[in-house]
N, C-alpha and C positions, 0 to 999 in steps of 0.2 A: 503493500500499500505505499502510495507516495502522494505527497501534497505539492503541487506545483503551482507557481505564479506566473502570470502572464500579461503582458500589456497588450491593450488594443485600443488605438484612438485616445491615447494619452489617460485612459482608464486602467485600474489595476484590480485583478480579481484572483481567485485561486480554486483550484479544482482538485478533487481526490480522485486517484486512478487505482484499478487494481494492479496485480502483478504481470498482467497481459498488457498494461497500457491503456485499457478501455476506461473512458470516463464514467465514474459512478455519481459525481455530484459537481456541479459549478455554481460559484457564487456569484452574487449581484457584483456590480462594478464599484469600486471604491476610489475616492478622490486621490488617495495617496497611500502609500506604504504603512504609514504610523496608524491610520485609520483601520486598514486591513489588519495588520497585526494586533491592534487593540481588540477587535472582534474576536480573532482565533485564540487571543489570551483569555479573553472573557469566557470563552466557551470551554476551555481547558479547566476553569475553576469552578465550573457548575458540577455539583455532585451527582445529581440525577438527570444525567443527559438525554435520557428517553423522552423527558417531557419536552424537550426542544423540537422533536419530529412530529410534523403533522402527517399523517398517511391520507393518501387519495387514491381514487380509481378514476380513470379518464373515460371519455365517453366510448371508447373502443374496448373497454374492459381491462386496459393495462394499469398496473400499479406503479406508483411514484409517491415520494416524499418531498416535502418542503422542511428545510432546517430554518428555525428561528434563533434569534438571540434571547437574551435573558429578559428582554422586555416586550417579547412576542413579535418583533418585526422578522418577516422573511429576508433571510440572508442568502438564500440559494434553492436551487430545486435538483433533485435527482434524474437520472435517467429514467426511461421507462422499463418496467420489469413485467414479465410474462406470467408471474405468480406472486402470491402474496409472500410466500416462504422466501422467494428471491428478493423481495423487497426488505424483509426483515433482515436477511443476511447482508444487505447492503447497508443498512441502518447500523448493525453491529460492526461492520468494517469501518464505517465512517468514525463511530465513536472510539474504535480502537485507534484510529489515525489521529484524532484530536488529542487523545491521551498521550501520544507519543511525540 
């Protein structure tokens, strides 16, 4: 699991990828690295990280989740999963990545 930073059009965001390089989660854009690192740092300090995830099913029946900060603001969205179990595994992987 890796966390990658990337720049597009002067915005900064981060994503989590699995060992195959597939994107599991992509954050919203941040104005600067300090703001982005502040959000990541806050996520690391929250003891019950499961409460940060909002689970969804889209109109095609695919599963996804949104990750929220400690104030309930959405900071990113996952890729689509074919099963609920796959989505829950993705959430577990993101929690592991946040903690490391």
